[in-house]
C-alpha positions as CSV (number, residue, x, y, z in Angstrom):
1,X,0.0,0.0,0.0
2,X,2.8,2.3,0.9
3,X,4.6,1.7,-2.5
4,X,1.3,2.4,-4.3
5,X,0.8,5.7,-2.6
6,X,4.5,6.6,-3.2
7,X,4.0,5.9,-6.9
8,X,0.8,8.0,-7.2
9,X,2.3,10.8,-5.2
10,X,5.4,10.9,-7.4
11,X,3.2,11.3,-10.4
12,X,1.2,14.0,-8.6
13,X,4.5,15.8,-7.7
14,X,5.6,16.0,-11.3
15,X,2.1,16.9,-12.7
16,X,1.6,19.8,-10.3
17,X,4.7,21.5,-11.7
18,X,3.3,21.3,-15.3
19,X,1.2,23.9,-17.0
20,X,-2.5,22.9,-17.0
21,X,-2.4,22.5,-20.8
22,X,0.3,19.8,-20.5
23,X,-1.1,17.8,-17.5
24,X,-3.5,15.7,-19.4
25,X,-1.0,14.3,-21.9
26,X,1.5,13.7,-19.1
27,X,-1.1,11.8,-17.0
28,X,-2.0,9.7,-20.1
29,X,1.6,8.5,-20.3
30,X,2.4,8.3,-16.5
31,X,-0.8,6.4,-15.6
32,X,-0.6,4.0,-18.6
33,X,-4.4,3.5,-18.9
34,X,-4.9,2.8,-15.2
35,X,-8.1,4.7,-14.6
36,X,-8.1,4.3,-10.9
37,X,-4.6,5.6,-10.5
38,X,-5.4,8.6,-12.7
39,X,-8.5,9.4,-10.7
40,X,-6.5,9.3,-7.4
41,X,-3.8,11.6,-8.9
42,X,-6.4,14.0,-10.3
43,X,-8.0,14.1,-6.8
44,X,-4.7,15.0,-5.3
45,X,-4.2,17.8,-7.9
46,X,-7.7,19.1,-7.2
47,X,-7.2,19.1,-3.5
48,X,-3.9,21.0,-3.9
49,X,-5.7,23.7,-5.9
50,X,-8.5,23.8,-3.3
51,X,-6.0,24.2,-0.5
52,X,-4.6,27.3,-2.1
53,X,-7.9,28.9,-3.0
54,X,-10.9,30.1,-1.0
55,X,-14.2,28.3,-0.4
56,X,-17.4,30.2,0.2
57,X,-19.2,30.1,3.5
58,X,-16.4,28.9,5.7
59,X,-17.3,26.6,8.5
60,X,-16.3,27.8,12.0
61,X,-13.2,26.1,13.2
62,X,-12.6,24.4,9.9
63,X,-9.5,22.1,9.9
64,X,-6.4,23.0,7.9
65,X,-5.4,20.4,5.4
66,X,-2.7,19.8,2.8
67,X,-3.0,18.3,-0.7
68,X,-2.5,14.7,0.4
69,X,-4.6,15.1,3.6
70,X,-7.5,16.5,1.6
71,X,-7.5,13.7,-0.9
72,X,-7.3,11.0,1.7
73,X,-9.7,12.3,4.4
74,X,-12.0,14.5,2.2
75,X,-12.2,17.1,4.9
76,X,-14.7,19.8,4.0
77,X,-13.6,23.3,5.1
78,X,-11.7,26.4,4.4
79,X,-8.6,28.3,5.3
80,X,-8.3,31.9,6.3
81,X,-7.3,34.5,3.7
82,X,-3.6,34.6,3.0
83,X,-1.2,37.4,3.7
84,X,-1.0,40.4,1.4
85,X,1.1,43.5,1.0
86,X,0.8,45.7,4.1
87,X,0.1,42.8,6.5
88,X,2.5,42.2,9.4
89,X,4.1,39.0,10.5
90,X,5.8,39.6,13.8
91,X,8.0,42.7,13.5
92,X,8.0,42.4,9.7
93,X,5.8,44.3,7.3
94,X,5.1,42.5,4.0
95,X,5.8,44.5,0.9
96,X,5.3,42.1,-2.0
97,X,5.4,38.4,-2.9
98,X,8.7,37.6,-4.7
99,X,8.7,33.8,-4.8
100,X,6.6,30.7,-4.4
101,X,7.6,27.0,-3.9
102,X,5.6,23.8,-3.6
103,X,4.8,24.5,0.1
104,X,6.0,28.0,0.9
105,X,5.6,31.7,-0.1
106,X,8.5,34.2,-0.1
107,X,7.8,37.9,0.6
108,X,10.0,40.9,0.5
109,X,9.4,42.4,3.9
110,X,10.6,45.4,5.9
111,X,12.1,45.0,9.3
112,X,11.5,48.1,11.5
113,X,13.3,47.2,14.7
114,X,15.9,47.0,16.1
115,X,17.2,48.0,12.7
116,X,15.4,49.0,9.5
117,X,16.2,46.8,6.6
118,X,14.7,44.9,3.7
119,X,14.6,41.1,4.2
120,X,13.1,38.0,2.6
121,X,10.4,36.2,4.7
122,X,9.4,32.6,3.9
123,X,6.2,31.2,5.4
124,X,4.3,28.0,4.8
125,X,1.3,28.4,2.5
126,X,-2.1,28.4,3.9
127,X,-3.6,24.9,4.0
128,X,-0.2,23.2,3.4
129,X,0.8,23.1,7.1
130,X,0.8,19.3,7.4
131,X,3.3,17.5,9.6
132,X,5.3,16.5,6.6
133,X,5.5,20.0,5.2
134,X,6.3,21.6,8.6
135,X,9.1,19.0,9.1
136,X,10.6,19.9,5.7
137,X,10.2,23.6,6.4
138,X,11.9,23.2,9.8
139,X,14.7,21.2,8.1
140,X,15.4,24.1,5.7
141,X,15.5,26.6,8.5
142,X,17.9,24.5,10.5
143,X,20.1,23.8,7.4
144,X,20.4,27.6,6.7
145,X,21.0,28.4,10.3
146,X,24.0,26.0,10.4
147,X,25.8,27.7,7.6
148,X,27.8,31.0,7.4
149,X,29.2,31.6,3.9
150,X,29.2,34.7,1.7
151,X,27.6,32.8,-1.2
152,X,24.8,31.2,0.9
153,X,21.7,33.3,1.9
154,X,21.8,33.8,5.7
155,X,19.0,33.2,8.2
156,X,18.3,36.3,10.3
157,X,15.3,35.3,12.4
158,X,12.5,32.8,12.8
159,X,9.1,32.5,14.4
160,X,5.5,31.6,13.9
161,X,2.5,33.6,12.7
162,X,-0.5,34.2,15.0
163,X,-2.2,31.2,13.3
164,X,0.8,29.0,14.2
165,X,2.4,28.7,10.8
166,X,6.2,28.8,11.0
167,X,8.2,31.3,9.1
168,X,11.9,32.3,8.9
169,X,13.6,35.5,7.7
170,X,16.6,35.5,5.4
171,X,18.8,38.2,3.9
172,X,17.2,39.6,0.8
173,X,19.1,38.6,-2.3
174,X,18.4,41.2,-5.0
175,X,19.4,39.1,-7.9
176,X,18.3,37.0,-10.8
177,X,19.1,33.4,-11.6
178,X,22.6,32.7,-12.7
179,X,22.0,31.7,-16.3
180,X,19.9,34.8,-17.0
181,X,22.5,37.0,-15.4
182,X,25.3,35.5,-17.4
183,X,23.4,35.8,-20.7
184,X,22.1,39.3,-20.1
185,X,25.5,40.6,-19.1
186,X,27.3,38.6,-21.9
187,X,29.8,37.1,-19.5
188,X,32.8,35.5,-21.0
189,X,33.7,31.9,-20.4
190,X,36.3,32.9,-17.9
191,X,33.8,35.1,-16.0
192,X,31.2,32.3,-16.0
193,X,33.8,29.8,-14.6
194,X,34.7,32.4,-11.9
195,X,31.1,32.5,-10.7
196,X,30.8,28.7,-10.9
197,X,33.9,28.3,-8.7
198,X,32.3,30.5,-6.0
199,X,29.1,28.3,-6.1
200,X,31.3,25.2,-5.7
201,X,32.9,26.6,-2.6
202,X,29.5,27.5,-1.2
203,X,28.3,23.9,-1.8
204,X,31.5,22.6,-0.2
205,X,30.7,24.7,2.9
206,X,27.3,23.1,3.1
207,X,28.8,19.6,2.7
208,X,31.3,20.4,5.5
209,X,28.3,21.3,7.7
210,X,26.7,18.0,6.8
211,X,24.1,19.4,4.4
212,X,23.3,18.1,0.9
213,X,21.3,20.6,-1.1
214,X,19.7,18.1,-3.5
215,X,18.1,20.7,-5.8
216,X,20.9,22.8,-7.2
217,X,19.7,24.6,-10.4
218,X,19.8,28.1,-11.9
219,X,16.7,29.3,-10.1
220,X,18.2,28.4,-6.8
221,X,21.4,30.3,-7.5
222,X,20.8,34.0,-7.7
223,X,23.4,36.6,-8.8
224,X,23.3,40.2,-7.7
225,X,25.8,43.0,-8.4
226,X,27.7,44.4,-5.4
227,X,29.6,47.6,-6.4
228,X,29.6,46.2,-9.9
229,X,30.9,42.8,-8.9
230,X,28.6,39.8,-9.5
231,X,28.0,37.8,-6.3
232,X,26.2,34.4,-6.5
233,X,24.0,33.2,-3.7
234,X,22.8,29.7,-3.2
235,X,19.2,29.7,-1.9
236,X,16.3,27.3,-1.2
237,X,17.5,24.4,1.0
238,X,13.9,23.2,1.1
239,X,14.7,19.6,0.3
240,X,18.2,19.5,1.9
241,X,19.3,16.4,3.6
242,X,21.6,15.9,6.6
243,X,24.6,13.5,6.0
244,X,24.6,12.6,9.6
245,X,21.8,12.8,12.2
246,X,18.7,14.8,11.4
247,X,18.0,18.4,10.7
248,X,14.8,18.4,12.7
249,X,13.1,16.3,15.3
250,X,10.0,16.2,13.1
251,X,9.4,12.9,11.3
252,X,9.3,13.0,7.5
253,X,7.0,10.5,5.9
254,X,9.3,8.7,3.4
255,X,6.5,8.2,0.8
256,X,6.6,11.9,0.2
257,X,10.4,11.8,-0.4
258,X,10.3,9.4,-3.3
259,X,10.9,11.8,-6.1
260,X,12.6,14.9,-4.9
261,X,14.4,17.4,-7.1
262,X,14.1,18.9,-10.6
263,X,14.4,16.2,-13.3
264,X,16.9,17.9,-15.6
265,X,19.3,18.5,-12.7
266,X,18.6,15.3,-10.8
267,X,21.4,12.7,-10.3
268,X,20.8,9.0,-11.3
269,X,20.7,8.0,-7.6
270,X,18.0,10.6,-7.0
271,X,15.9,9.0,-9.7
272,X,15.7,5.8,-7.6
273,X,12.5,5.4,-5.7
274,X,14.2,4.9,-2.3
275,X,16.9,7.5,-2.5
276,X,18.3,6.0,0.7
277,X,21.9,6.1,-0.5
278,X,22.1,9.7,-1.7
279,X,25.3,11.5,-0.6
280,X,27.2,14.7,-1.4
281,X,28.1,13.5,-4.9
282,X,24.5,14.0,-5.9
283,X,25.2,17.7,-5.7
284,X,28.4,17.2,-7.8
285,X,26.2,15.8,-10.5
286,X,23.8,18.8,-10.3
287,X,26.8,21.2,-10.4
288,X,27.9,19.4,-13.6
289,X,24.5,20.0,-15.1
290,X,24.7,23.7,-14.1
291,X,28.2,24.0,-15.6
292,X,27.0,22.3,-18.8
293,X,24.2,24.9,-19.1
294,X,26.5,27.8,-18.3
295,X,28.8,26.7,-21.2
296,X,26.2,25.7,-23.8
297,X,22.9,27.2,-22.9
298,X,21.4,23.7,-22.7
299,X,21.0,21.0,-20.1
300,X,22.4,17.5,-20.8
301,X,18.9,16.0,-20.7
302,X,16.1,18.2,-22.0
303,X,13.6,19.1,-19.2
304,X,10.5,19.1,-21.5
305,X,11.4,15.7,-23.0
306,X,11.8,14.2,-19.5
307,X,8.5,15.5,-18.3
308,X,6.7,14.4,-21.5
309,X,8.1,10.9,-21.3
310,X,6.2,9.9,-18.2
311,X,7.5,9.0,-14.7
312,X,9.0,5.6,-15.3
313,X,10.6,6.6,-18.7
314,X,11.9,9.8,-17.0
315,X,13.6,7.8,-14.2
316,X,15.1,5.3,-16.6
317,X,16.5,8.1,-18.8
318,X,18.1,9.9,-15.9
319,X,19.6,6.7,-14.7
320,X,20.8,5.3,-18.1
321,X,21.1,7.9,-20.9
322,X,24.6,9.1,-21.4
323,X,24.7,12.8,-22.3
324,X,26.9,14.1,-25.1
325,X,29.9,16.3,-24.5
326,X,29.3,20.0,-24.3
327,X,31.3,20.7,-27.4
328,X,29.4,18.0,-29.3
329,X,26.0,19.5,-28.1
330,X,27.0,22.9,-29.6
331,X,27.5,21.2,-32.9
332,X,23.9,20.1,-32.9
333,X,22.5,23.6,-32.6
334,X,21.2,25.5,-35.6
335,X,23.5,28.1,-37.0
336,X,21.5,31.0,-35.7
337,X,21.1,29.5,-32.2
338,X,24.9,28.7,-32.0
339,X,25.7,32.3,-33.1
340,X,23.4,33.7,-30.4
341,X,24.9,31.3,-27.8
342,X,28.4,32.4,-28.7
343,X,27.5,36.1,-28.6
344,X,26.1,35.7,-25.1
345,X,29.5,34.4,-24.1
346,X,31.3,37.3,-25.7
347,X,32.9,35.2,-28.4
348,X,32.3,33.6,-31.8
349,X,30.9,30.2,-32.6
350,X,34.1,28.4,-33.8
351,X,36.1,29.7,-30.8
352,X,33.4,28.7,-28.4
353,X,33.4,25.1,-29.7
354,X,37.2,25.1,-29.6
355,X,37.3,26.4,-26.0
356,X,35.0,23.7,-24.8
357,X,36.9,20.8,-26.4
358,X,39.4,19.2,-24.1
359,X,39.5,20.2,-20.4
360,X,36.0,21.7,-20.1
361,X,34.4,18.7,-21.9
362,X,36.1,16.3,-19.5
363,X,35.5,18.4,-16.3
364,X,31.8,18.4,-17.1
365,X,31.6,14.8,-18.1
366,X,33.4,13.7,-14.9
367,X,30.7,15.5,-12.9
368,X,28.0,13.7,-15.0
369,X,29.2,10.2,-14.6
370,X,26.4,7.8,-13.9
371,X,28.7,5.9,-11.6
372,X,29.2,8.4,-8.8
373,X,32.5,6.8,-7.8
374,X,33.9,8.3,-11.0
375,X,32.7,11.8,-10.2
376,X,34.7,14.4,-8.2
377,X,34.8,13.4,-4.5
378,X,34.2,17.0,-3.4
379,X,32.9,20.3,-4.7
380,X,36.2,21.8,-3.7
381,X,37.9,19.3,-6.0
382,X,35.7,20.4,-8.9
383,X,36.5,24.0,-8.2
384,X,40.2,23.3,-8.1
385,X,40.0,21.5,-11.5
386,X,38.2,24.5,-13.0
387,X,41.0,26.7,-11.6
388,X,43.7,24.5,-13.1
389,X,42.0,24.8,-16.5
390,X,42.0,28.6,-16.2
391,X,45.7,28.7,-15.2
392,X,46.6,26.3,-18.0
393,X,47.7,23.6,-15.6
394,X,46.9,19.8,-16.1
395,X,43.4,19.0,-14.9
396,X,42.4,15.9,-13.0
397,X,39.6,15.1,-15.4
398,X,40.7,12.9,-18.3
399,X,38.8,11.2,-21.1
400,X,37.9,7.7,-20.1
401,X,40.1,4.9,-21.6
402,X,39.1,3.2,-24.8
403,X,38.5,0.0,-22.9
404,X,36.1,1.8,-20.5
405,X,34.2,3.5,-23.4
406,X,34.0,0.2,-25.3
407,X,32.5,-1.5,-22.2
408,X,29.9,1.3,-21.9
409,X,29.1,1.1,-25.6
410,X,28.6,-2.7,-25.2
411,X,26.3,-2.2,-22.2
412,X,24.2,0.3,-24.2
413,X,23.9,-1.9,-27.3
414,X,23.8,-5.4,-25.8
415,X,21.8,-7.0,-28.7
416,X,24.0,-5.5,-31.4
417,X,27.2,-6.6,-29.6
418,X,25.8,-10.1,-29.0
419,X,25.3,-10.4,-32.8
420,X,28.6,-8.9,-33.6
421,X,30.2,-11.2,-31.0
422,X,28.7,-14.2,-32.7
423,X,30.1,-13.0,-36.1
424,X,33.5,-12.3,-34.6
425,X,33.5,-15.7,-32.9
426,X,32.7,-17.5,-36.1
427,X,35.4,-15.6,-38.0
428,X,38.0,-16.2,-35.2
429,X,37.2,-19.9,-35.2
430,X,37.4,-20.1,-39.0
431,X,40.5,-18.1,-39.2
432,X,42.1,-20.1,-36.4
433,X,41.4,-23.3,-38.2
434,X,42.8,-21.9,-41.4
435,X,45.9,-20.8,-39.6
436,X,46.4,-24.2,-38.1
437,X,46.1,-26.0,-41.4
438,X,48.4,-23.6,-43.2
439,X,51.1,-24.2,-40.5
440,X,51.6,-27.5,-42.2
441,X,52.5,-25.9,-45.5
442,X,55.5,-24.0,-46.7
443,X,54.0,-20.5,-46.5
444,X,52.1,-21.1,-43.3
445,X,53.8,-18.2,-41.3
446,X,53.1,-15.6,-44.0
447,X,49.5,-16.7,-44.3
448,X,49.0,-16.7,-40.6
449,X,50.4,-13.1,-40.3
450,X,48.1,-11.9,-43.1
451,X,45.0,-13.4,-41.4
452,X,46.0,-11.9,-38.1
453,X,46.3,-8.4,-39.7
454,X,42.9,-8.8,-41.3
455,X,41.4,-9.8,-38.0
456,X,42.8,-6.8,-36.2
457,X,41.5,-4.5,-38.9
458,X,38.0,-6.0,-38.6
459,X,37.9,-5.6,-34.8
460,X,39.2,-2.0,-34.9
461,X,36.2,-1.1,-37.2
462,X,33.9,-1.5,-34.1
463,X,35.9,1.0,-32.1
464,X,33.3,3.3,-30.5
465,X,35.7,6.2,-30.8
466,X,35.9,5.9,-34.6
467,X,34.0,7.9,-37.1
468,X,31.4,5.2,-37.6
469,X,30.4,5.1,-33.9
470,X,27.8,2.9,-32.3
471,X,25.5,3.1,-35.4
472,X,27.9,0.8,-37.2
473,X,26.0,-2.4,-37.9
474,X,27.1,-6.0,-38.2
475,X,26.4,-6.0,-41.9
476,X,28.4,-2.8,-42.4
477,X,31.3,-4.6,-40.6
478,X,31.1,-7.6,-43.0
479,X,30.6,-5.5,-46.1
480,X,33.7,-3.4,-45.4
481,X,35.8,-6.4,-44.4
482,X,34.8,-8.4,-47.5
483,X,35.4,-5.4,-49.8
484,X,39.1,-5.2,-48.9
485,X,40.0,-8.8,-49.0
486,X,41.2,-9.0,-52.6
487,X,43.7,-6.2,-52.1
488,X,44.7,-7.3,-48.5
489,X,45.4,-10.9,-49.5
490,X,46.7,-10.3,-53.0
491,X,48.9,-13.2,-54.0
492,X,47.6,-15.5,-51.3
493,X,44.6,-17.2,-52.9
494,X,44.4,-20.0,-50.4
495,X,44.2,-17.7,-47.4
496,X,41.6,-15.5,-49.2
497,X,39.5,-18.6,-50.1
498,X,39.4,-19.7,-46.4
499,X,38.3,-16.2,-45.2
500,X,35.7,-15.9,-48.0
501,X,34.3,-19.3,-47.0
502,X,33.9,-18.1,-43.4
503,X,32.4,-14.7,-44.4
504,X,30.0,-16.5,-46.8
505,X,28.7,-18.8,-44.1
506,X,28.2,-15.8,-41.8
507,X,26.2,-13.9,-44.4
508,X,24.1,-17.0,-44.9
509,X,23.4,-17.2,-41.2
510,X,22.3,-13.6,-41.2
511,X,20.0,-14.1,-44.2
512,X,22.0,-11.8,-46.5
513,X,21.7,-13.9,-49.7
514,X,23.7,-11.7,-52.1
515,X,26.7,-11.4,-49.7
516,X,26.7,-15.2,-49.0
517,X,26.5,-16.2,-52.7
518,X,29.2,-13.8,-53.8
519,X,31.7,-14.8,-51.1
520,X,31.0,-18.6,-51.5
521,X,31.4,-18.4,-55.3
522,X,34.7,-16.5,-54.9
523,X,36.0,-19.1,-52.4
524,X,35.1,-21.9,-54.8
525,X,36.8,-20.2,-57.7
526,X,40.0,-19.6,-55.8
527,X,40.3,-23.2,-54.5
528,X,39.5,-24.7,-57.9
529,X,42.3,-22.6,-59.4
530,X,44.9,-23.3,-56.7
531,X,44.0,-26.7,-55.4
532,X,42.1,-28.3,-58.3
533,X,38.5,-29.4,-58.6
534,X,38.8,-32.7,-56.8
535,X,40.7,-31.4,-53.7
536,X,38.9,-32.0,-50.4
537,X,39.0,-28.3,-49.5
538,X,37.5,-27.4,-52.9
539,X,34.8,-30.0,-52.5
540,X,34.1,-28.6,-49.0
541,X,33.3,-25.2,-50.5
542,X,31.2,-26.7,-53.2
543,X,29.1,-28.6,-50.7
544,X,28.5,-25.5,-48.7
545,X,27.5,-23.5,-51.8
546,X,25.1,-26.3,-53.1
547,X,23.5,-26.6,-49.6
548,X,23.1,-22.8,-49.5
549,X,21.5,-22.5,-52.9
550,X,19.2,-25.5,-52.2
551,X,18.0,-23.9,-49.0
552,X,17.3,-20.6,-50.6
553,X,15.3,-22.3,-53.4
554,X,13.3,-24.3,-50.9
555,X,12.4,-21.1,-49.0
556,X,11.7,-18.8,-51.9
557,X,11.2,-20.9,-54.9
558,X,13.5,-21.1,-57.9
559,X,14.2,-17.7,-59.5
560,X,12.3,-15.8,-56.8
561,X,15.1,-15.2,-54.3
562,X,15.3,-11.8,-52.8
563,X,18.5,-9.9,-53.1
564,X,19.1,-7.9,-49.9
């Protein structure tokens, strides 16, 4: 029952972030035709909207309720009108609403005593003051209170409204999200990396205090100008997690913690339903996404595509899909978009792509490793590697070895590699047998060497780092290999005949009739000319060819064979 509720709440949590026009299509995919599940999710969505609005004719002493409480208990009631500009909470006068989260509202407020200053006041939304929300709110307040860093918004005060809803007061950050600031001010790559290093040091401070942010993204990193100098501030520790102990004595119901974060910035381990094993390296992944976006203007995984895919497909994509390098991503942009992206970085398109290749590509990709053991251990380590890049020192990040990339390619394309493995195995067996036979003859060594060279060339064609990449098919491999045999084995007809026989058999097993027929006929011709018509090896090829033709005619009829 708990797992069922966690699943429907996870769908609700994604759906409530979407525009109303997009919710229906998302629910179609996420619920997969389960009408009962969809009805429960829609009930949660309706309750969440009711909890934020006003009901006519309020009942005296009506009970407060949150989205999940309303759906499960069907409490009928209302909530008091919300705060507005001019109202007071404690010693703070509300001036205007400046932000809104899933459970809280943020106001610009004016403190009048003991000093007069502008502050940011965050209070739980009316109707959302459930035990779970209050626990999370208290956790954020405690997390911020534990930290003291120039790039993290400071907590100044805390308390509760007359109705008992908790609030806390932070320094007012008069800034905009970091990506907008960088683009609007046309910051160069060096300037962007400078801001990014400051953010890394702020995150490192949080980690040293035992706090994992878990929702690092541009809207949670604001940049303001201080005497003309941009100063980034990390905000919103609303879903922060303690690495040791607890941030609050309140109990968080784990079902509500099943899908926390923003999909495009979420680490693979956050996409797991339990999230029990999330550590500080989840923030390293999110920092990598942020750096990717600062450099290219795009996130590694598109947010809209993730949301449109449905919950399960979204989680699978986050866990399994390997992002392309930043420099490669720029190459996929339309010319106009690439030009705009370069101008926003105070450079031109060719130089932007050139600057990303190498160190920056590998620094970003090290952050984005699916295996967190391969990421930077600390945010400080990431900042140091960026600094090394800026000072032209060798960076820690390096491109993965060819063996590692080949393994990853094989894992992503298991079926194709299984087929290719069967082909390679057949060729190896055939070539090994041929080599053994020829060792008995006068030119055995030369023939064995020629066969070995050919085998190496064939295997190197499947290199994932080559130009042909992972789209290179088994048939492409055979076609290219067969096409070069005549030149590669010029003057060695017996060796060529043996290889042609193996390739012909492989084509036949794959159902590629034209390739099988051509190679078997070539093998028969070579052996007839070099060994004679009655030689056992010649008769072996003839038998294979006759059986092949007979099989094709039985399947397709004489003269009707397809020619793939």
